[in-house]
C-alpha positions, 0 to 999 in steps of 0.5 A: 558514495553517501549523499549529504542531506542537501544533495539528497534533497536536491536529488529527491525533489529537483526543482519546480521547473518542467522536464521535457521528455527527451532522451537526454533530459530527466532532472531539470537543469538550472537555467533555460529548461522551463522556458524550453518546455513552455515553448514545446508545450501546446497545453498544460492540464492537471493530474495527480502523479501516477506513482505513490500514495502521496498524491502529488499534483502534476501539470501535464504538458501536451503537444501533438497528442502526446505527453511531452513534459511535466512539472509540479503543480504550484497550486497543488496543496500536497507538493506545492510545485515539487516532484520527486525523480519518478514524478519528473519521469512521467512522460517517459513511462508512456512511450517505451518501445515494447508497450503492448499494443494488441491482445495476445493469445498463448499458443504453446510457448509463444503469443500470437496477436488476435483481435479484441473481439476474439480476446474478449470472447475467449475470456468470457467463454472461460468465465462462463464455462468455469462458473457453470461447471464449478460455481462462482467461487472458481473464478477470481480477479486480482486488481491493485492500488493503481486501479482508478476508483471507476475501475475498482468500483466496476469490477467490484460490482461485476463480481459481487453483484453479477457473478456472485463471487467475492474472489475480488482482491487487490495488491493493497493486501500486500501493502495496506491490509494491516493498516486497515485492520488496525484502523478498524479494530481501534477506531471502527473505521478505516483511514487516518484521522489527520492529514499532511497539514500536521507536518507543519504543525507538529514538533516531534516526528516518529518515523517507524520502520519506513525509509521515508526519504526514498519512499515518500520524498515529497513528505520527507521534504516537508518534514525536513523543512519543518525541522529547519523552521524550528530548532525545537522540532525533533525527528526520531527514526526507528529502523532496522538498518541505516538508510537515508531516513536515518541521516541528518537531520534525524535527532535520534536513530534507533536501529532495532532487530527485525520484528522487535518493534512490538516490544519497543512500542509496549516499552514506550507505553510502559514508561508513559504509564509508569512516569505519569505521562498518560492523559488520564482525563482523555483515557477516561472519556474516550478510550476502552481497553481490550485484549484479543487472541494470542498464539495465533499462528502465521498463515503458512499452511493452505486455508489457514485457520486458528488452531493450525487446521489445514483445509483443501475445500472451499466449503470448509474454508474458514478465515481466521477472526480475532476475538475481543475481550474487554479488560480494565485499565488496571489489567492493561497496566499489569500487562505492561509491567513485563515490558520494561525498557531493559526487557525491550532492549534484550529483544530489540538491541535498542538501549533502554535509555534510548527507549526511555528518551523517545517515550518521554518525548512522545509523552511530554504534554508540552510537545505535539507528536506525529507517527509515520510508518508504511510497510515496516509495520504492515508487512508483518506477521503481527501487522495489525498488532503493531498498528494497534500499538502505535495507536495505543501510544497516541491514545494514552497521551491524548495526542490524536485527531487534532492539529499536529497530533496523530498517527499517520500511516503512509500509503504505498500506491496512488489509490490503495486508499481511494480504490482498494480500501474505500471502494472495497476491492477486497474479498471481505469488503463492500464499498463505503467501508462496509463488510461482506459478513454484515447482513445489513451491509449486504442489504444496503449494497443490494439495494444500491446495486438493484440486485437480490440480496441473495446474489451477494454471497455472505462468505468472504472470498479468498484473500490474496495469499489463499487466492494464489494458493487456490490457483496453484491447487486448482480450486480457482481455475480462471483469474483476471490479473489487472494493473499488477505483477503478482508473479514478481511480488508474491512471497515464496513466488516460486510456488505460485509461478509454477502453479500458474503454468500447471495447465488443466482448466487454469486460464490466466488473463493479464491486462498489462502495459509492458512485458512483466513476469506476470504477463509471461505466465499468462494465457491471454494478454490484454493491452491496457491504457495507463495514467492520462490515456484514460479518465481517472480518480484516485484517493491518497493517504490523507483521504484526498480524492482527485480527478483527471480527464483523459488527455492523450490516446493509448498506443495501438489498440490498447484500451482503458481497463474500465472499457475492458470490464464493461465489455466482459460484463456484456459478454457475460450477459451482465451489461445491465449492471452498467446501464446508466442511460445517457449519463457519462459512464464515469460520472454515473459510476461515481455518483452511484458509489457516493451513495455508499458513504453518504451520512456515514462519515465517508461522504464524498462530493459530487463528481462535477466538483472533483472534475473542477477543483484543483488538488482534490478534497479530503473526505468526509466532504459535508456541505461542500467542506472537506475535513482535515481532522476527523473525530474532533469537534470544530473540524469534523461535522460528525462530532456534535458541539460539546462532545470534544472528541468522538470516535464515531466508528465505534458504537460507544464513540470510544477508541480501543487500547489493545493489549498486544504482546510480543510474539516471535516471528514465523522464522528466525535465523539459525545455524543453517540460515544465520541471517535476516533478509529484509526487502523493500524499494529504492527511490528510483524504481516503482515496485517491480520496475515494469515502467521505471526500468524503461526510463533510461536514466532511472535504469542507469541510476540503479540498473540492478538490485544488489544485496546490501551486506554488513562489512563484517559479515562480508569479510567473514565470508570473503566477500568484497563489494561487487562480488557475485553472491548467492542468497538462499532460503528454504524456499529458493535462491537468487544471485546478485552483486554484493554492496557494502556501503552507499545509501544503506548500511545494514547491521551485522546479521541483516541483509537487504535486497530491493524487489524491483529487479525481475532478474534478481527475483528476491521473492523466490527467497521470501516466506509466505507467512502472513498476519492472520488478522489482516491476511497481509504477508511479511516481506520484512523478515525471513532466514537466509544464508549467503555465499560467493556465487 
């Protein structure tokens, strides 16, 4: 049954009352629950939420050494006391009966309990032996956007300054890499220039390929509230299928064919330029024009290079790099001539008049505009390009870096920004937005880390897809996977699951909380603490850094991941990297990390400030003041008086409008595989469901991942709702149940399967093509067929 908008919002945000962690309570009841919770709680302490990148503030209720309740923090500026259904389930994720509580070592097809000393000694010996025999490039670590800033900084330092390997990756490569590449190529710096305050200040929302209502429900509620306050506000929802984000109150819904967003964005730019809606003065003062390489391929072959070369040796591995060429505004206008609304309609299926309408709304000088997107843009073989194109629209109109105007890429994980991107837990990156390939950046890093500059390799490490290909080939022999589940999340995952268990010198260490598909492929499992069982810091979508203290102990022998990193360092004779004297480790790590961003526009406040302030601060924090809008005089202290706007990440202070064409996807439907497959999440489950499927009410709400099929397609195949069906691609297949309606309605020729269900392992089917610039794989489109099972 389809929920009304009112019913949906009630489901999404519930109420601001607390929820008690009991077997029969998940969502708050109208009366009595808050009072009961207060009675049951001995103390309330603050923390950010454990789940998505919105960064909601939570008050955590404690009793007898356990988390027994949560409620939205009414003083938190992000959520203002509201939580979504996953936020209210936070107490229950800690106490599943099958949590790992002791290290486990594989013996044949079984795991046996061992001590921490044994586990760490085995782990260290594997690292040492492999490095001695095959060099530092033969080992790797794979962390995530759920890793805290302390943990990310420590593992980055251990690998890059200690071991001398840049094989450090984060699963943020699977969710935010294209956003990062888009920011750098357009503005010369990562992260959005605006903030959530824009939701209350704009009057036009463009939601691009994001099921906002389910993936970022608290922000969705703020958008809807803004719409209720002002009838002039317009919401434009551009999607590949109908979902909760296309329901009322969306004003314009444009359903486009997968991958055709490139054509739509260029057609909108065509209208803005042709109809005189471009802000010529802003363009003249603040913008340059460039074009890059085209026909760049899809990263399908191992060790992909531009030109299609396939290498099998680390020594010859050469990551693709774009090449920028300056062009004039007139040359850019000529490029846009092809992208008429009619041309875009042929590629996208969106009526030309609709494209004109939404372009005029964005170009209207009397309106403000905010654009929001997530994985629909980023998980894209031209993900960097489509990020560039939405920036083009805001730069052409001058609607950027000011209250109510700007592009805002929404983050998937709680610290994909704060840890993976800002700390630099990526194979090409260093802390503070610096890059491995830049000798000055390596020099500064070596000085802060107090190591010889030669210790930091100038060669970027394997990015995620090449890292797991290298593990499959045997070029990487030892890998530590922490706080993530790649053997469920990687595209074409069947290859990488098999590669993990090929034997030989391969050794896989997994730090986990619960049994997962990745833990099942491990040689050594380390039990981890999670969320408020340890001290942490994270950074959200709007550059907000938040801190929390440890509140409860982890079960059994589970240990915090920072402790695991330091203990490994000691056994590798690298403990001196973390010798900070009497100062608390977390504070020492953070104060050292702060040095990377000071004076560069990435300034952070001292540790003690974050430990005290409720709700965190948005960087750059200069002289104790956070920054809401970057690059704009009067808001950003790095923009001098009289400059107005300066995109100081670029040497000339100008942002770049990129000429980026439409190019076809890596794979398209054909006679043998006639349907598009797209994947994603649902409101109730977090990523691979490892923790949310252990919350009984969430599991009952969505117990398995169905395949949404268009009723016409289903009828032609004799498929009815609830039938078992087989979804097949050139790479693999899954069996699940058909769904024809409900929260999603897919167009003819498209199917949708969420990826949270380990029993419906949809990534056996997906294609491991990726964007050659950002190295992010495309989970949103591949060719499949379906049949009754």
